[in-house]
C-alpha positions as CSV (number, residue, x, y, z in Angstrom):
1,M,-66.1,7.6,33.6
2,R,-62.3,7.2,32.4
3,F,-59.5,8.0,34.9
4,E,-56.1,8.9,33.5
5,S,-52.6,8.0,35.2
6,L,-51.6,11.6,35.9
7,Y,-49.7,13.2,38.9
8,L,-51.2,16.9,39.3
9,L,-49.9,18.3,42.0
10,I,-53.3,20.1,43.8
11,S,-53.7,22.0,46.9
12,F,-56.0,20.2,49.3
13,A,-57.7,23.6,49.9
14,C,-59.4,23.8,46.5
15,W,-59.7,19.3,46.4
16,G,-60.3,17.5,49.0
17,R,-61.8,13.6,49.0
18,D,-64.7,14.2,47.7
19,A,-63.6,15.6,44.2
20,A,-62.2,12.7,43.2
21,P,-63.1,9.8,44.9
22,K,-61.5,6.9,43.5
23,S,-58.4,8.6,43.3
24,Q,-54.9,7.8,45.6
25,T,-53.7,10.8,47.3
26,V,-50.4,10.7,49.1
27,I,-49.2,13.5,51.8
28,K,-45.9,14.8,50.4
29,K,-44.3,18.2,51.9
30,G,-47.8,19.9,53.2
31,R,-49.4,19.4,49.8
32,Y,-51.7,16.0,48.2
33,L,-50.4,14.7,45.0
34,T,-53.5,12.9,43.3
35,K,-52.5,9.9,41.3
36,S,-56.1,9.9,39.4
37,I,-58.4,12.2,38.6
38,P,-61.3,12.0,36.3
39,A,-60.6,13.4,32.7
40,M,-62.1,16.5,32.2
41,N,-61.5,19.3,29.8
42,H,-60.6,22.7,31.5
43,T,-64.1,23.9,30.6
44,Q,-65.5,21.1,33.0
45,L,-63.2,22.1,35.5
46,T,-64.0,25.3,35.6
47,H,-67.9,24.6,35.6
48,L,-67.6,21.9,38.4
49,L,-65.6,24.4,40.2
50,L,-68.1,27.4,40.1
51,D,-71.0,25.4,40.5
52,Q,-70.0,23.7,44.0
53,S,-68.6,26.8,45.5
54,K,-70.5,27.8,48.3
55,D,-69.4,31.6,47.9
56,F,-71.9,33.2,44.9
57,I,-70.9,34.1,42.0
58,W,-72.6,36.0,39.2
59,M,-72.0,38.3,36.1
60,I,-73.9,41.2,34.9
61,N,-73.5,42.6,31.3
62,L,-73.6,46.0,30.0
63,D,-77.0,46.6,30.0
64,F,-77.7,45.0,33.9
65,Q,-78.6,41.7,32.8
66,L,-77.4,38.5,34.6
67,V,-75.4,36.5,32.2
68,Y,-74.0,34.1,35.0
69,A,-74.8,32.4,38.4
70,N,-73.6,29.6,39.7
71,K,-75.8,27.3,41.4
72,S,-75.4,29.0,45.0
73,Y,-76.5,32.4,43.7
74,L,-79.6,30.9,41.7
75,S,-80.7,28.9,45.0
76,S,-80.1,31.7,47.2
77,V,-82.3,34.5,45.3
78,K,-84.8,31.7,45.0
79,M,-85.0,30.8,48.8
80,L,-85.1,34.5,49.7
81,T,-87.7,35.7,47.1
82,G,-89.5,32.8,46.3
83,K,-88.8,33.7,42.9
84,E,-86.6,31.7,40.2
85,H,-83.5,34.6,38.9
86,K,-83.1,33.4,35.2
87,L,-80.2,34.4,32.6
88,Y,-80.6,37.6,30.3
89,E,-83.1,38.7,32.7
90,S,-82.1,42.4,34.9
91,A,-79.9,41.7,37.2
92,F,-81.8,43.3,40.1
93,V,-84.3,41.2,41.9
94,E,-87.8,42.3,43.3
95,G,-88.5,42.2,46.8
96,F,-85.6,43.3,48.7
97,G,-86.5,46.4,50.0
98,T,-86.8,50.2,48.7
99,G,-83.2,51.5,48.3
100,Y,-82.1,48.1,46.9
101,I,-82.1,48.8,43.1
102,E,-80.4,52.1,43.4
103,K,-77.7,50.4,45.7
104,W,-77.0,48.0,43.5
105,K,-76.9,49.2,40.4
106,A,-74.5,52.4,42.2
107,Y,-72.4,49.4,42.7
108,Y,-71.8,48.1,39.3
109,N,-71.6,51.5,38.2
110,R,-68.5,51.8,39.8
111,A,-66.9,48.5,38.6
112,L,-68.3,49.0,35.0
113,K,-66.0,52.2,35.0
114,G,-63.1,50.1,36.0
115,E,-63.2,50.3,39.5
116,Y,-62.0,46.8,41.7
117,F,-63.7,46.5,45.2
118,G,-65.4,44.9,47.8
119,I,-68.2,45.6,50.2
120,E,-69.2,43.9,53.2
121,E,-72.9,43.9,54.1
122,H,-75.5,42.2,56.3
123,F,-78.7,40.7,55.9
124,F,-81.9,38.6,57.3
125,H,-82.0,35.0,56.5
126,P,-85.4,33.8,56.7
127,A,-84.3,29.9,56.6
128,L,-81.7,30.9,59.8
129,N,-83.9,33.3,61.4
130,E,-80.7,35.3,61.9
131,I,-78.5,37.9,60.8
132,Q,-75.8,37.1,58.2
133,Y,-72.8,38.7,57.0
134,G,-71.0,38.9,53.5
135,Q,-68.6,40.1,51.9
136,T,-69.1,41.4,48.0
137,T,-66.6,41.9,45.6
138,F,-66.9,44.0,42.2
139,E,-64.5,43.0,39.2
140,P,-64.4,44.5,35.8
141,L,-64.1,41.8,33.0
142,R,-62.2,43.1,29.9
143,G,-62.2,42.1,25.9
144,D,-59.4,41.8,24.1
145,N,-60.0,45.0,23.1
146,N,-59.4,46.0,26.8
147,K,-63.0,47.0,27.0
148,I,-65.0,46.9,29.9
149,F,-67.9,44.5,29.1
150,A,-69.1,42.9,32.2
151,V,-68.6,42.9,35.9
152,V,-68.1,39.2,37.4
153,C,-69.3,39.5,41.7
154,Q,-68.5,37.2,44.3
155,S,-69.7,37.1,47.6
156,K,-68.4,34.7,50.6
157,D,-70.3,34.2,54.0
158,I,-68.2,36.0,57.0
159,T,-70.9,35.6,59.5
160,R,-68.4,33.4,61.2
161,I,-65.8,35.4,61.1
162,V,-67.9,38.8,62.2
163,K,-69.6,37.1,65.2
164,Q,-65.7,35.4,66.5
165,S,-64.8,39.2,66.2
166,S,-68.4,40.8,68.2
167,E,-67.8,38.0,70.5
168,A,-63.9,38.8,71.4
169,N,-64.6,42.4,71.6
170,Q,-67.4,41.5,74.1
171,M,-65.0,39.6,76.5
172,M,-62.2,42.6,76.5
173,D,-64.9,44.9,76.8
174,A,-66.1,43.2,79.6
175,S,-62.5,42.2,81.2
176,L,-61.1,44.8,83.9
177,D,-57.6,44.4,82.0
178,I,-56.3,47.2,79.4
179,F,-56.7,45.9,75.8
180,C,-55.6,47.6,72.5
181,T,-54.7,46.9,69.0
182,I,-52.1,49.2,67.1
183,N,-51.7,49.3,63.5
184,E,-48.2,49.3,61.3
185,Q,-48.5,53.1,61.5
186,G,-48.9,53.3,65.2
187,N,-52.9,54.4,65.3
188,F,-54.9,52.8,67.7
189,V,-57.3,50.6,66.1
190,Y,-59.0,49.2,68.9
191,V,-59.0,50.1,72.5
192,G,-61.1,48.0,75.2
193,A,-63.9,49.6,77.4
194,A,-61.6,49.3,80.7
195,L,-59.4,52.2,79.3
């Protein structure tokens, strides 16, 4: 692979040592300056970013066909259903239970009408034998004519965050101390059980 000597400022949150293993990295003011990166065009870098993401990323068109899905999404669907989900087939996967298709069709329709929104859901993960939590965003994509032609979806695993929050709430509820959280408007958001 050909390397070019470039000075490219890259946030460490996006790129780690694995992204450019032969590069030399220098810490400067909280950021990393990478001297050498593989010579890739914009499209190659985009595909690399999407396919190496642990988040599920997929896109559906106006006919509810799956037109893009990254590796994480495709492998997860295969693991959960035992079937390979293919591009340009229906975005709705059989085997997720009753009401699944209607629920997801309603989500996609909201986005196809121009709404950008997010949902939080939980599901049973058979390989881990536990409940997992995800946060999914739906974003309408517009063409040059400003008309919506697709919806891009991204689902993040928020299981760790939900479990930590639940554990913290359990500890506060078990305490004899009074715990409460107030938002900026002065309303109670959380009140511990001791109150």
